[in-house]
ROMARBA-733493 format. One record per residue: residue in one letter; x, y, z of N, C-alpha, C in turn. Coordinates in steps of 0.2 Angstrom, whole numbers, padded with zeros to 4 digits. Each point is the difference from the previous one (the first is absolute). Last residue first. Layout:
! residues N
  torlum   n.xx   n.yy   n.zz  ca.xx  ca.yy  ca.zz   c.xx   c.yy   c.zz
       A      X      Y      Z      X      Y      Z      X      Y      Z
...
This chain:
! residues 304
  torlum   n.xx   n.yy   n.zz  ca.xx  ca.yy  ca.zz   c.xx   c.yy   c.zz
       L   0198   0625   0845   0003  -0005   0009   0001  -0006   0000
       N  -0004   0019  -0018   0008  -0003   0001   0000  -0004   0006
       K  -0018   0016  -0006   0000  -0006  -0008   0005  -0002   0003
       Y  -0004   0019   0015  -0004  -0009   0001   0001  -0005  -0006
       D   0012   0022   0010   0001  -0002  -0007  -0003  -0008   0001
       P  -0011   0021   0016   0007  -0004  -0001  -0001  -0005  -0006
       L  -0014   0025   0004   0001  -0010   0000   0005  -0001  -0001
       S  -0009   0022   0011   0003  -0001  -0007  -0001  -0008   0001
       P  -0020   0013   0003   0006   0000   0004   0004  -0003  -0005
       R  -0022   0020   0002   0004  -0006  -0004   0004  -0004   0003
       N  -0013   0021   0006   0002  -0006   0004   0003  -0006  -0003
       K  -0011   0016  -0012   0002   0003   0002   0006  -0004   0007
       L  -0018  -0008  -0014   0006   0001  -0004   0007   0004   0004
       G  -0021  -0007   0010   0004  -0006  -0003   0006   0003  -0002
       E  -0015   0016   0004   0003  -0002   0005   0003  -0006   0000
       D  -0013   0005  -0018   0005   0006   0000   0003  -0001   0006
       I  -0018  -0014  -0004   0006  -0001  -0006   0006   0005   0002
       V  -0018   0003   0013   0002  -0009   0002   0005   0000  -0003
       K  -0014   0019  -0007   0005   0002   0007   0004  -0006   0001
       L  -0014  -0002  -0018   0004   0004   0000   0006   0004   0003
       V  -0023  -0012   0005   0006  -0005  -0003   0007   0004  -0002
       H  -0018   0013   0009   0003  -0004   0005   0005  -0006  -0003
       E  -0012   0015  -0014   0005   0002   0003   0005  -0004   0008
       R  -0019  -0008  -0015   0005   0003  -0004   0006   0003   0004
       E  -0021  -0003   0010   0002  -0004   0000   0007  -0002  -0005
       D  -0012   0019   0004   0002  -0002   0005   0004  -0005  -0002
       G  -0005   0010  -0023  -0001   0002   0007   0003  -0004   0006
       F   0001  -0015  -0022  -0002   0008   0002  -0002   0002   0006
       L   0009  -0022  -0019  -0001   0001   0008  -0001   0008  -0001
       P  -0004  -0016  -0023   0004   0005   0005  -0001   0001   0006
       L  -0013  -0017  -0010   0001   0007  -0002   0007  -0002   0003
       R  -0016  -0019  -0008   0002   0001   0002   0003   0008  -0001
       P  -0014  -0017  -0012  -0003   0005   0006   0005   0003   0003
       A   0013   0002  -0019  -0007   0000   0005  -0004  -0007  -0001
       R   0027   0002   0001  -0006  -0001  -0006  -0007   0000   0006
       V   0025   0013   0005  -0004  -0004   0001  -0007  -0001  -0006
       N   0025   0014   0005  -0007  -0002  -0005  -0001  -0006   0003
       E   0021   0014   0007  -0006  -0002   0005  -0006  -0001  -0003
       T   0026  -0008  -0006  -0004   0006   0000  -0006  -0002   0005
       G   0028  -0008   0002  -0009  -0003  -0003   0000   0007  -0002
       I   0022  -0001   0009  -0002  -0006  -0004  -0005  -0003  -0001
       G   0007   0017   0015   0002   0002  -0007   0000  -0007  -0005
       T  -0006   0008   0025   0007  -0004   0000   0001   0000  -0009
       A  -0021   0008   0007   0007   0003   0004   0004  -0001   0000
       V  -0016  -0010  -0013   0002   0007  -0002   0004   0002   0002
       E  -0007  -0018   0010   0003  -0002  -0006   0003   0008  -0004
       A  -0018   0000   0018   0009  -0004   0004   0003   0000  -0006
       L  -0021   0003  -0004   0003   0007   0001   0007  -0002   0003
       K  -0012  -0019  -0008   0003   0004  -0003   0001   0006   0000
       I  -0009  -0013   0016   0007  -0002  -0001   0004   0002  -0007
       N  -0022   0005   0008   0004   0003   0005   0007  -0004  -0002
       Q  -0019  -0004  -0013   0001   0006   0002   0007   0002   0003
       V  -0007  -0022   0000   0001   0001  -0005   0003   0007  -0001
       L  -0011  -0006   0020   0008  -0002  -0002   0001   0001  -0006
       K  -0021   0006   0014   0004   0002  -0008   0006   0000   0001
       P  -0012  -0011   0015  -0005  -0001  -0005   0002   0004  -0006
       N   0016  -0011   0021  -0005   0007  -0001  -0001  -0002  -0007
       I   0022  -0006   0010  -0008  -0004   0002  -0005   0006   0001
       D   0020   0006  -0008   0001  -0008  -0006  -0008  -0003   0004
       L   0014   0020   0011  -0007   0001  -0006  -0001  -0006  -0005
       E   0014  -0002   0018  -0008   0000   0002  -0003   0004  -0003
       L   0024  -0002  -0005  -0004  -0005   0000  -0008  -0002   0004
       L   0013   0021   0004  -0002  -0001  -0008  -0001  -0007  -0001
       P   0006   0003   0022  -0006   0005  -0001  -0002  -0002  -0008
       L   0019  -0012   0008  -0009  -0001   0001  -0003   0004  -0001
       F   0025   0001  -0004  -0004  -0002  -0004  -0009  -0001   0002
       W   0019   0004   0015  -0001   0004  -0001  -0006  -0002  -0008
       R   0007  -0017   0013  -0004   0007   0004  -0002   0006  -0004
       Y   0014  -0017  -0009  -0010  -0002  -0001  -0001   0005   0005
       I   0020   0000  -0001  -0001   0004  -0006  -0008  -0001  -0001
       D   0010  -0010   0019   0004   0009   0001  -0003   0001  -0007
       I  -0001  -0022   0003  -0005   0003   0006   0001   0007  -0001
       A   0018  -0014  -0012  -0007   0002  -0003  -0007   0001   0003
       E   0021   0001   0011   0001   0003  -0004  -0007   0000  -0008
       K   0004  -0014   0019  -0001   0007   0003  -0001   0004  -0007
       I   0004  -0020  -0002  -0007  -0001   0000   0001   0006   0004
       R   0013  -0016  -0013   0005   0007   0001  -0009   0005   0002
       G   0004  -0022  -0010   0000  -0001   0009   0002   0007   0003
       A  -0004  -0007  -0024   0008  -0004   0001   0001   0002   0008
       K  -0023   0004  -0012   0004  -0008   0001   0007  -0001   0000
       Q  -0010   0022   0004  -0004  -0004   0007   0002  -0008  -0005
       L   0007   0018  -0013   0003   0001   0007  -0003  -0006   0004
       E  -0008   0001  -0021   0008  -0004  -0001   0003   0003   0006
       Y  -0022   0009  -0003   0000  -0008   0000   0006  -0002   0000
       I  -0001   0022   0001  -0006  -0001   0006   0003  -0009   0000
       A   0006   0012  -0019   0004   0001   0006  -0001  -0004   0007
       V  -0013   0005  -0021   0001  -0006   0000   0008  -0002   0006
       T  -0016   0019  -0001  -0004  -0007   0003   0007  -0004  -0003
       E   0008   0021  -0003  -0005  -0002   0007  -0001  -0006   0001
       A   0005   0005  -0023   0006  -0001   0003  -0002  -0002   0008
       P  -0019   0008  -0014   0004  -0008  -0003   0004   0000   0006
       F  -0018   0017   0001   0006   0001   0002   0001  -0008   0001
       A  -0020   0007  -0015   0004   0005   0001   0008  -0001   0005
       C  -0013  -0018  -0004   0000   0002  -0007   0003   0009   0001
       V  -0002  -0013   0019   0006  -0003  -0003  -0002   0003  -0008
       L  -0017  -0003   0016   0005   0008   0000   0005  -0001  -0004
       G  -0014  -0020   0002  -0002   0005  -0005   0003   0006   0002
       A   0007  -0027   0001  -0001   0006   0003  -0003   0005  -0006
       I   0005  -0027   0008  -0005   0003  -0006  -0001   0009   0004
       W   0017  -0020   0009  -0001   0006   0001  -0003   0003  -0005
       G   0010  -0025   0012   0001   0007  -0005  -0006   0004   0001
       D   0003  -0020   0013   0006  -0001  -0007   0002   0005  -0003
       A  -0011  -0004   0027  -0003   0002  -0006   0008   0001  -0006
       G   0001  -0004   0026   0001  -0005  -0008  -0003   0002  -0005
       M   0002   0013   0020  -0005  -0003   0003   0002  -0008  -0006
       L   0009   0022  -0004   0003  -0003   0006  -0003  -0006   0004
       L  -0011   0012  -0019   0007  -0003  -0001   0002  -0003   0004
       S  -0018   0011   0004  -0002  -0007  -0003   0007  -0003  -0002
       E   0000   0023   0010  -0002  -0007   0005  -0001  -0005  -0004
       L   0005   0018  -0014   0005  -0003   0006  -0001  -0005   0003
       A  -0017   0008  -0013   0006  -0003  -0004   0003  -0002   0004
       L  -0021   0014   0004   0002  -0008   0006   0007  -0004  -0004
       T  -0011   0020  -0012   0002   0000   0009  -0001  -0004   0006
       D  -0004  -0002  -0025   0005   0004   0001   0002   0003   0005
       V  -0011  -0024  -0010  -0002   0007   0004   0007   0003   0004
       G  -0001  -0023  -0013  -0003   0007  -0003  -0003   0007  -0001
       T   0020  -0024   0004  -0005   0004   0006  -0002   0006  -0006
       M   0007  -0024  -0005   0003   0005  -0003  -0006   0006   0004
       I   0007  -0029   0003  -0003   0006   0001   0004   0004  -0002
       K  -0002  -0025  -0007   0003   0005   0001  -0004   0006   0003
       L  -0002  -0028   0000  -0004   0009  -0002   0004   0004   0004
       R   0009  -0021   0002  -0005   0000  -0007  -0003   0005  -0002
       D   0016  -0002   0020   0001   0003  -0004  -0004  -0002  -0008
       G  -0011  -0003   0023   0007  -0001  -0001   0001   0003  -0006
       F  -0023  -0004   0010   0003  -0002  -0007   0008   0001  -0001
       R  -0014   0003   0022  -0001  -0004  -0004   0001  -0002  -0006
       N   0010   0018   0014   0000  -0009   0004  -0001  -0004  -0003
       K   0000   0021  -0011   0006  -0004   0000   0000  -0005   0004
       I  -0020   0013  -0002   0001  -0002  -0005   0006  -0005  -0002
       R  -0004   0013   0023  -0004  -0006  -0004   0000  -0004  -0005
       T   0012   0018   0005   0004  -0006   0002  -0007  -0005  -0001
       V  -0005   0021  -0009   0006  -0002  -0001   0004  -0006   0002
       N  -0019   0010   0007  -0002  -0003  -0005   0006  -0004  -0002
       S   0001   0018   0017  -0002  -0008   0001   0001  -0005  -0005
       I  -0006   0025  -0002   0008  -0002   0000   0001  -0007   0002
       D  -0021   0012  -0012   0001  -0004   0006   0008  -0004   0000
       R  -0012   0011  -0018   0003   0005   0006   0000  -0001   0006
       T  -0002  -0010  -0023  -0007  -0001   0006   0002   0005   0003
       S   0011  -0004  -0020  -0001   0006   0002  -0008  -0001   0005
       E   0021  -0015  -0015  -0002   0001   0008  -0001   0007  -0001
       K   0003  -0016  -0020   0004   0008   0002  -0007  -0001   0005
       V   0011  -0021  -0007  -0005   0001   0002   0001   0007  -0002
       A   0010  -0022  -0013   0002   0003   0003  -0007   0007   0005
       E   0004  -0020  -0017   0005  -0002   0003   0001   0005   0007
       I  -0015  -0014  -0021  -0002   0007   0005   0007  -0003   0005
       N  -0001  -0014  -0016   0004   0007  -0004  -0003   0004   0006
       D  -0006  -0023   0002   0010   0000  -0001   0000   0010   0000
       C  -0025  -0010   0010   0005   0001  -0006   0006   0002   0000
       K  -0012  -0007   0020   0001  -0005  -0005   0001   0002  -0008
       L  -0003   0015   0019   0008  -0002  -0005  -0001  -0007   0000
       L  -0021   0011   0006   0005   0002  -0007   0004  -0003  -0002
       E  -0010  -0006   0020  -0005  -0004  -0006   0004   0005  -0005
       E   0006   0006   0020   0004  -0007   0000  -0006  -0001  -0006
       F  -0004   0020   0005   0007  -0001  -0005   0002  -0007   0002
       M  -0020   0006   0008  -0001   0000  -0006   0007   0000  -0001
       D   0000  -0001   0023  -0003  -0006  -0004   0000   0002  -0007
       L   0005   0017   0010   0007  -0005   0001  -0003  -0007  -0003
       S  -0013   0022  -0009   0002  -0002   0007   0006  -0004  -0001
       V  -0009   0021  -0013   0001  -0006  -0003   0003  -0002   0008
       E  -0021   0020  -0004   0009  -0004   0004   0001  -0007  -0001
       V  -0015   0023  -0012   0000  -0008   0001   0007  -0001   0004
       K  -0008   0022  -0005  -0003  -0002   0004  -0003  -0007   0001
       Y   0015   0020  -0009  -0002  -0005  -0005  -0006  -0004   0002
       D   0015   0015   0016  -0002   0004  -0008  -0006  -0004  -0004
       V   0009  -0012   0020  -0001   0008   0001  -0003   0005  -0006
       P   0008  -0023  -0002  -0005   0000   0002  -0004   0008   0002
       N   0023  -0012  -0013  -0002   0006   0002  -0009   0003   0001
       N   0021  -0020  -0010  -0005   0000   0006  -0002   0007   0002
       Y   0013  -0010  -0025  -0002   0005   0006  -0005   0001   0005
       V   0016  -0018  -0012  -0008   0001  -0001   0002   0006   0004
       M   0017  -0010  -0018  -0001   0001   0005  -0007   0004   0001
       I   0012  -0018  -0017  -0005   0004   0004   0001   0000   0007
       P   0015  -0006  -0027  -0003  -0001   0009  -0005   0005   0002
       L  -0001  -0011  -0025   0004   0006   0004  -0001  -0001   0007
       A  -0008  -0012  -0022   0004  -0005   0006   0005   0005   0006
       T  -0028  -0003  -0007   0006   0004  -0003   0007  -0003   0004
       N  -0024  -0007   0003  -0001   0004  -0008   0008   0002  -0001
       N  -0006  -0009   0023  -0001  -0007  -0005   0001   0003  -0009
       A  -0003   0017   0019   0008  -0003   0001   0000  -0006  -0007
       V  -0020   0011   0001   0003   0005  -0001   0007  -0003  -0002
       A  -0016  -0012   0013  -0003   0000  -0007   0006   0004  -0006
       K   0000   0000   0024   0002  -0005  -0002   0000  -0001  -0007
       F  -0009   0018   0013   0008  -0001  -0001   0004  -0007  -0004
       Y  -0025   0001   0004   0003   0007  -0005   0007   0000  -0001
       E  -0009  -0013   0016  -0002  -0004  -0005   0003   0006  -0008
       V   0000   0006   0023   0005  -0006  -0001  -0002  -0002  -0008
       T  -0016   0015   0009   0009   0005  -0001   0005  -0007  -0002
       E  -0024  -0006   0003   0002   0003  -0005   0006   0003  -0001
       R  -0004  -0011   0020   0001  -0006  -0004   0000   0003  -0007
       D  -0004   0017   0019   0008  -0004  -0001   0000  -0007  -0004
       G  -0018   0021  -0007   0001  -0005   0006   0009  -0004  -0001
       S  -0006   0027  -0013  -0001  -0008   0002   0003  -0004   0004
       K  -0010   0023  -0009   0003  -0002   0006   0001  -0008   0001
       Y  -0002   0017  -0021  -0004  -0005   0004   0006  -0003   0004
       R   0009   0021  -0013  -0007  -0001   0003  -0004  -0005   0002
       M   0024  -0008  -0008  -0002   0007   0001  -0007   0002   0001
       P   0015  -0021   0007  -0003  -0002  -0007  -0002   0010   0002
       P   0021  -0008   0012  -0006  -0005   0001  -0004   0005  -0008
       L   0027   0004  -0003  -0006   0002   0006  -0006  -0006  -0001
       M   0028   0000  -0007  -0009  -0001  -0002  -0002   0000   0006
       M   0025   0003  -0015  -0002   0002   0008  -0008   0000  -0001
       L   0020  -0011  -0015  -0006   0001   0001  -0002   0003   0006
       G   0025  -0004  -0015  -0007  -0001   0002  -0004   0003   0003
       K   0016   0002  -0019   0003  -0007   0005  -0004  -0002   0005
       A  -0004   0015  -0025   0001   0000   0007   0000  -0006   0003
       G  -0003   0005  -0023   0008   0000   0000  -0002   0000   0012
       D  -0018  -0001  -0020   0003   0005   0000   0009   0002   0006
       R  -0016  -0019  -0003   0002   0002  -0006   0006   0004  -0002
       E  -0011  -0003   0021   0003  -0004   0000   0003   0001  -0008
       A  -0018   0011   0007   0008   0003   0002   0006  -0007   0002
       T  -0021  -0006  -0009   0001   0007  -0004   0006   0003   0002
       Q  -0010  -0017   0012   0001  -0004  -0006   0006   0006  -0005
       A  -0015   0007   0019   0008  -0004   0003   0003  -0002  -0008
       A  -0021   0009  -0002   0005   0006   0004   0005  -0006  -0001
       K  -0016  -0012  -0006   0000   0002  -0004   0006   0007   0002
       I  -0011  -0010   0018   0005  -0008  -0004   0003   0005  -0006
       A  -0015   0013   0011   0006  -0001   0005   0005  -0005  -0004
       D  -0022   0002  -0007   0003   0006  -0003   0005   0002   0003
       K  -0014  -0018   0003   0004  -0002  -0005   0003   0007  -0002
       T  -0012  -0002   0021   0007  -0003   0001   0002  -0001  -0008
       T  -0010   0021   0008  -0001  -0004  -0003   0004  -0005   0002
       Q   0001   0023   0004  -0004  -0003   0002  -0004  -0005   0002
       E   0028   0009   0003  -0006  -0002  -0008  -0007   0000   0006
       A   0028   0004   0004  -0006   0001   0003  -0006   0003  -0004
       I   0030  -0007   0000  -0009  -0002  -0003  -0006   0001   0005
       N   0027   0011  -0004  -0004  -0003   0003  -0008  -0002  -0003
       V   0029  -0003  -0007  -0008   0003  -0002  -0005  -0001   0006
       L   0031   0002   0000  -0008  -0005   0001  -0007   0004  -0003
       V   0029  -0003  -0004  -0005   0004   0000  -0006  -0004   0001
       P   0027  -0004   0008  -0006  -0003  -0003  -0006   0006   0000
       V   0027   0005  -0003  -0006   0000   0006  -0004  -0004  -0002
       K   0017   0005  -0017   0003   0000   0008  -0003  -0004   0006
       G  -0006   0002  -0026   0004  -0005   0004   0003   0000   0006
       N  -0008   0018  -0014   0002  -0004  -0005   0006  -0007   0006
       V  -0015   0022   0003   0003  -0002   0006   0006  -0007  -0005
       L  -0014   0014  -0012   0001   0001   0001   0006  -0002   0008
       R  -0017  -0010  -0015   0007   0001  -0004   0004   0004   0003
       V  -0021  -0006   0011   0006  -0005   0000   0006  -0001  -0005
       T  -0017   0018   0002   0005  -0002   0008   0002  -0005  -0001
       A  -0013   0007  -0019   0007   0005   0002   0002  -0003   0006
       K  -0018  -0014  -0004   0006   0001  -0006   0007   0003   0004
       T  -0021   0001   0010   0004  -0004   0002   0005  -0002  -0003
       L  -0015   0018  -0004   0004   0003   0006   0004  -0007   0001
       I  -0014  -0001  -0017   0006   0005  -0002   0002   0001   0005
       S  -0017  -0015   0001   0007  -0002  -0001   0003   0005  -0002
       K  -0018   0007   0012   0002  -0004   0004   0008  -0004  -0005
       E  -0014   0014  -0013   0004   0006   0006   0003  -0007   0003
       V  -0015  -0009  -0013   0005   0001  -0002   0006   0006   0004
       D  -0021  -0007   0009   0003  -0005  -0001   0007  -0001  -0004
       N  -0012   0022   0016  -0003  -0004  -0004   0006  -0009  -0003
       L  -0004   0018   0022   0006  -0002  -0005  -0005  -0005  -0004
       T  -0006   0009   0021  -0003   0005  -0005   0004  -0003  -0007
       S   0002  -0012   0021  -0008   0000  -0001   0000   0006  -0007
       A   0022  -0002   0009  -0002  -0006  -0002  -0009   0002  -0003
       E   0019   0013   0012  -0008   0003  -0002  -0002  -0005  -0005
       G   0020   0000   0015   0002  -0001  -0009  -0007   0002  -0001
       L   0002  -0006   0022   0005   0007  -0002   0000   0001  -0005
       T  -0012  -0019   0006  -0003   0006   0000   0003   0006   0001
       G   0010  -0015  -0016  -0003  -0002   0004  -0004   0006   0003
       G   0016  -0006  -0020  -0008   0000   0001  -0004  -0003   0005
       L   0025  -0007  -0001  -0002   0005  -0004  -0009  -0002   0001
       V   0026  -0003   0013  -0006  -0001  -0002  -0004   0003  -0002
       I   0026  -0008   0002  -0002   0005  -0001  -0009  -0002  -0002
       G   0026  -0006   0013  -0004  -0003  -0004  -0005   0006  -0001
       H   0019   0002   0014   0002  -0008   0000  -0005  -0001  -0006
       V   0013   0026   0005  -0008  -0007   0002   0002  -0006  -0004
       G   0015   0020   0002   0001  -0007   0003  -0005  -0003   0000
       A   0004   0023  -0008  -0001  -0002   0005   0003  -0005   0004
       E  -0002   0005  -0025   0006   0002   0005   0001  -0001   0005
       L  -0020  -0006  -0007   0005  -0005  -0002   0008   0002   0001
       Q  -0019   0014   0002  -0002  -0003   0004   0005  -0007  -0002
       T   0000   0018  -0014   0004   0005   0007  -0003  -0010   0005
       E  -0005  -0001  -0022   0004   0000  -0001   0003   0000   0010
       I  -0020   0001  -0003   0000  -0004  -0003   0008  -0003   0000
       N  -0009   0023  -0002   0000  -0005   0007   0002  -0004   0001
       H  -0001   0007  -0023   0005   0005   0008   0001  -0002   0004
       E  -0018  -0008  -0015   0005  -0005   0000   0007   0005   0004
       F  -0022   0009  -0001   0002  -0006   0004   0006  -0002   0000
       M  -0004   0020  -0011   0001   0000   0008   0000  -0008   0002
       H  -0002   0000  -0021   0004   0002   0000   0004   0002   0008
       L  -0022  -0009  -0011   0007  -0003   0002   0006   0004   0000
       D  -0027   0004   0003   0007   0004   0000   0005  -0004   0002
       L  -0028  -0003  -0010   0007  -0002   0004   0008   0005  -0002
       T  -0025   0010  -0002   0003  -0005  -0002   0006  -0003   0002
       D  -0015   0020   0005  -0003  -0005   0003   0003  -0006  -0005
       S   0009   0023  -0001  -0009  -0003  -0005  -0002  -0005   0003
       N   0019   0010   0011  -0003   0004   0002  -0008   0000  -0007
       T   0016  -0022   0006   0000   0007  -0001  -0006   0004   0002
       F   0008  -0023   0014  -0005   0002  -0007   0002   0008  -0002
       K   0009  -0025   0015   0003   0006  -0001  -0006   0003  -0006
       T   0000  -0018   0021   0000   0000  -0006   0000   0008  -0002
       T   0014  -0014   0020  -0010   0004   0000   0004   0001  -0010
       V   0009  -0023   0016   0002   0008  -0003  -0008   0004  -0003
       A   0011  -0019   0020  -0007   0002  -0005   0000   0007  -0002
       P   0024  -0013   0008  -0006   0006   0000  -0003  -0002  -0004
       M   0014  -0015   0013  -0001   0001  -0005  -0007   0005  -0002
       V   0021  -0012   0017  -0003   0006  -0002  -0002   0000  -0006
       G   0007  -0019   0012   0003   0004   0002  -0005   0004  -0004
       K  -0004  -0026  -0005   0004   0003   0005   0000   0008  -0003
       W  -0005  -0024  -0011  -0006   0005   0004   0003   0003   0006
       E   0007  -0013  -0025   0002   0003   0007  -0002   0006   0005
       I  -0011  -0018  -0021   0002   0008   0003   0005  -0002   0005
       S  -0007  -0017  -0020  -0001   0004   0006   0002   0003   0000
       M  -0007  -0020  -0017   0003   0007   0002  -0003   0004   0004
């Protein structure tokens, strides 16, 4: 069971009602908008999905609802972010039963695992699920780096197929390609380095601001793929101030405000997160407002 690791895959936000329950109506509206824009996959329960605040039942509800909604058009991936190997295996097997087609997987949470521990953790999950796995390599936020030598060992597991490359080192794309060729697919995971990474050979983009601006995000990917680099750069330059909202501790609140502005989300977050207020809120609203005022016209990117 493999995935075509390419294109734009939104790390979607989880929508909540005013009473802090899942807002499946708005969630499904956002997913439908993503599909209409031409995304290539959906990633559930990542940082943007407020995974640490979701219980197991809610994760299953979201997975089953998304699988039903996409109806085979694109793969649905579920993020695995657990504290123990046992729980990670259980989460992977639950995702598989719920209809997910792949996993995005973080190193162990809370405990800062060493290299050998990290490798064994990933391998244990890989050996207990048939789903293809994308390793989320984000040492900036999660303090554990998966080195190329560690990937050499991990790739002995056939279903470890891709990396969400979030080291913030653009040259790492070339290092991975030089070492592993197409054996390890690269999905760039940093919005503000996305186009640069794609031009250097990344296969796709696990995106954040796509949650509010799906068409613009997919247009950048499709244009650069078609060799229409200047057009992709022009959209990307417009997009950059908005993309910078993703590399911020309040990325969830920032992006949910952007979703409100484009009509495909609500501002509700789950405590301990709180909606933005004061100067911080005004700054984000100003960035969003400027982006909307200057929103570019897009070419027919779906038919390139």
